C-alpha positions in Angstrom: 14.9 -1.8 21.4 14.0 1.8 22.2 11.1 3.4 20.4 11.6 6.3 18.0 11.7 9.8 19.5 9.4 12.2 17.8 10.9 15.6 16.8 9.9 18.6 14.8 12.0 21.0 12.7 10.2 24.1 11.6 10.7 26.2 8.4 9.4 29.7 9.3 9.1 31.9 6.2 7.9 35.4 5.5 7.4 37.4 2.4 9.8 40.4 2.1 10.3 42.9 -0.7 13.3 40.8 -2.0 11.3 37.5 -1.9 10.6 34.8 0.6 12.9 34.7 3.7 13.6 31.7 5.9 14.1 32.2 9.7 17.5 30.7 10.8 19.6 31.4 13.8 22.8 30.4 15.6 22.5 29.1 19.2 24.3 31.5 21.5 25.2 28.7 23.9 26.2 26.3 21.1 27.9 28.3 18.4 29.6 25.1 17.1 26.1 23.8 16.1 26.0 26.2 13.2 23.1 27.8 11.5 19.8 26.1 12.2 16.0 26.3 12.1 13.8 25.9 15.3 13.6 22.2 16.2 13.1 19.9 19.2 11.3 17.1 20.8 7.5 16.6 20.8 6.2 16.1 24.4 4.0 13.1 25.2 0.5 13.8 24.0 1.5 17.0 22.2 0.2 17.7 18.7 2.9 18.2 16.1 1.6 21.7 15.2 1.6 22.8 18.8 5.1 21.4 19.3 6.2 23.4 16.2 4.8 26.6 17.6 6.4 25.9 21.0 9.8 25.3 19.6 9.6 28.5 17.4 8.7 30.5 20.5 11.3 28.9 22.8 14.2 29.2 20.4 13.4 32.5 18.6 10.8 34.4 20.7 8.5 34.7 17.7 4.9 34.3 18.7 2.9 35.7 15.7 3.3 32.5 13.7 0.8 30.2 12.1 1.4 26.5 11.1 1.0 25.6 7.5 1.3 22.2 5.8 3.9 19.6 6.7 6.8 19.6 4.2 8.3 16.2 4.9 8.5 13.4 7.4 10.8 10.4 8.1 11.0 7.7 10.6 14.0 5.9 12.1 14.5 3.9 15.2 16.7 5.4 17.9 20.0 3.5 18.4 23.0 3.7 20.7 24.9 5.6 17.9 22.0 8.1 17.2 19.9 8.3 20.4 18.0 11.4 19.3 17.1 10.2 15.8 13.4 9.6 15.3 10.4 10.8 13.4 11.0 14.2 11.9 8.3 16.4 10.7 9.0 19.8 9.1 5.9 21.9 9.3 5.9 25.1 7.3 5.1 28.1 9.4 4.5 31.7 8.2 5.6 34.7 10.3 3.0 37.4 10.1 4.6 40.8 9.4 3.7 43.5 11.9 
């Protein structure tokens, strides 16, 4: 049996005049994936917070971000039907307004 793959999904928020905004995007290379938040795999030995910041930068270009508290976590074993399913941690990250 394969071990669970560790992944992060990041909820990046900022305070705006109209209230709190959530950073979402559509992948230009995979438009059929729909609207999503930054997410991806955690590299071997990488801390979850560092992985969250790396994914935000890789997928959105945002670098002025700080990691807050983890919002949720779940664990599941990878299987032939869901090879990428695994631990999922959703750190909250705040985008600092310029």
